[in-house]
C-alpha positions in Angstrom: 17.5 -25.9 11.8 19.1 -23.4 9.5 19.9 -24.4 6.0 22.4 -22.5 3.9 23.5 -22.9 0.3 27.1 -22.0 -0.7 28.3 -22.1 -4.2 31.1 -24.7 -4.8 32.8 -24.2 -8.1 31.0 -23.1 -11.3 28.2 -25.7 -11.2 28.1 -27.2 -7.7 26.8 -26.2 -4.3 27.0 -27.2 -0.6 23.9 -27.7 1.6 24.7 -26.9 5.2 22.4 -27.8 8.0 22.8 -30.5 10.6 25.5 -32.0 8.3 27.1 -30.6 5.2 26.5 -32.3 1.9 28.1 -31.5 -1.4 26.5 -32.0 -4.8 28.1 -31.4 -8.2 27.1 -31.8 -11.8 29.7 -34.5 -12.4 27.4 -37.2 -10.9 28.9 -37.1 -7.4 25.7 -37.8 -5.5 27.2 -40.2 -3.0 27.1 -37.8 0.0 23.4 -37.2 -0.6 22.5 -40.8 -1.6 21.5 -41.9 1.9 19.0 -39.2 2.3 17.8 -38.5 -1.3 18.4 -41.6 -3.4 20.9 -42.4 -6.1 21.8 -40.4 -9.2 23.1 -41.0 -12.7 24.9 -38.5 -14.9 25.7 -38.3 -18.6 22.8 -40.5 -19.7 22.3 -40.9 -23.4 18.7 -41.1 -24.5 17.9 -43.9 -27.0 18.4 -42.6 -30.5 15.2 -42.7 -32.6 12.9 -42.8 -29.6 10.2 -45.3 -28.8 9.1 -47.0 -25.6 10.4 -50.5 -26.2 14.0 -49.6 -26.7 14.2 -46.5 -24.5 17.1 -46.1 -22.1 15.9 -47.3 -18.7 16.2 -44.8 -15.8 17.4 -46.8 -12.8 18.1 -44.0 -10.2 16.1 -41.3 -8.4 18.0 -38.4 -10.1 18.8 -38.6 -13.8 20.8 -36.1 -15.9 20.4 -36.8 -19.6 23.1 -35.0 -21.5 22.8 -36.6 -25.0 19.5 -36.2 -26.9 20.9 -36.4 -30.4 17.5 -36.0 -32.2 14.1 -34.7 -31.0 12.1 -37.4 -29.3 15.0 -39.6 -28.3 13.8 -41.5 -25.3 14.2 -42.8 -21.7 12.0 -45.1 -19.7 10.6 -44.8 -16.1 10.5 -47.7 -13.8 7.4 -49.9 -13.3 4.7 -48.6 -11.0 3.2 -52.0 -10.2 3.7 -51.6 -6.4 1.8 -48.3 -6.2 3.3 -45.1 -4.7 7.1 -44.8 -4.7 9.7 -42.1 -4.4 9.8 -39.5 -7.2 12.1 -39.8 -10.2 13.8 -36.6 -11.4 14.8 -36.2 -15.0 16.9 -33.3 -16.3 17.3 -32.8 -20.0 20.6 -31.0 -20.4 20.7 -31.4 -24.1 21.3 -28.1 -26.0 18.3 -28.1 -28.3 16.4 -31.4 -28.5 13.3 -32.4 -26.6 13.5 -35.7 -24.6 10.6 -38.2 -24.5 10.1 -39.9 -21.2 8.0 -43.1 -21.5 6.2 -44.9 -18.7 6.7 -48.7 -18.4 4.4 -50.7 -20.6 0.7 -50.2 -19.6 1.4 -47.2 -17.4 0.4 -43.6 -18.0 1.8 -40.1 -17.3 -0.7 -37.3 -16.3 -3.8 -37.5 -18.5 -1.9 -39.0 -21.5 -2.9 -42.4 -22.9 -1.2 -45.5 -21.6 2.3 -45.9 -23.0 2.4 -42.3 -24.3 5.6 -40.2 -23.8 5.9 -37.1 -21.8 8.1 -34.5 -23.5 10.8 -32.7 -21.5 12.1 -29.7 -23.5 15.9 -29.0 -23.7 17.2 -27.3 -20.6 14.2 -28.3 -18.4 13.6 -30.8 -15.6 10.6 -32.9 -14.7 9.7 -34.7 -11.4 7.7 -37.8 -11.9 5.5 -38.9 -9.0 3.9 -42.4 -8.9 0.5 -41.9 -7.2 -0.9 -45.3 -7.8 0.0 -48.5 -9.6 0.1 -47.6 -13.4 -0.1 -43.8 -12.9 2.6 -41.1 -12.9 2.0 -37.3 -12.5 4.6 -34.7 -13.2 5.9 -31.2 -12.3 7.8 -29.5 -15.2 10.3 -26.8 -14.5 9.8 -23.3 -15.8 
């Protein structure tokens, strides 16, 4: 199967293969949802940070556009059922780093339980649940 990418407007693209799917940065993930999961756009991180009041991430693909101060926060879902599909977090804030917290009692990489993983402005991270209570990440360059 051949797959081709074609630019669609200034920030979108079309994936062509067995069927064509269109993705744009306005949160229009519906055409990909059946294959890749749901998405959320224009998420505002919780001002002031912290795990207990962090903005919950409820979709597979998450574009955070408002990180008003460094360390504002979002919260990953619980890992109590063990391995699950990855969660993608994009920090599209202009300058501030975003803190991504695990659910209470969970850990990210080799950080302590409940510790935040920082996603710098303009970067993306993919969070993989490998076992109940444990996330690992891939951070974009």
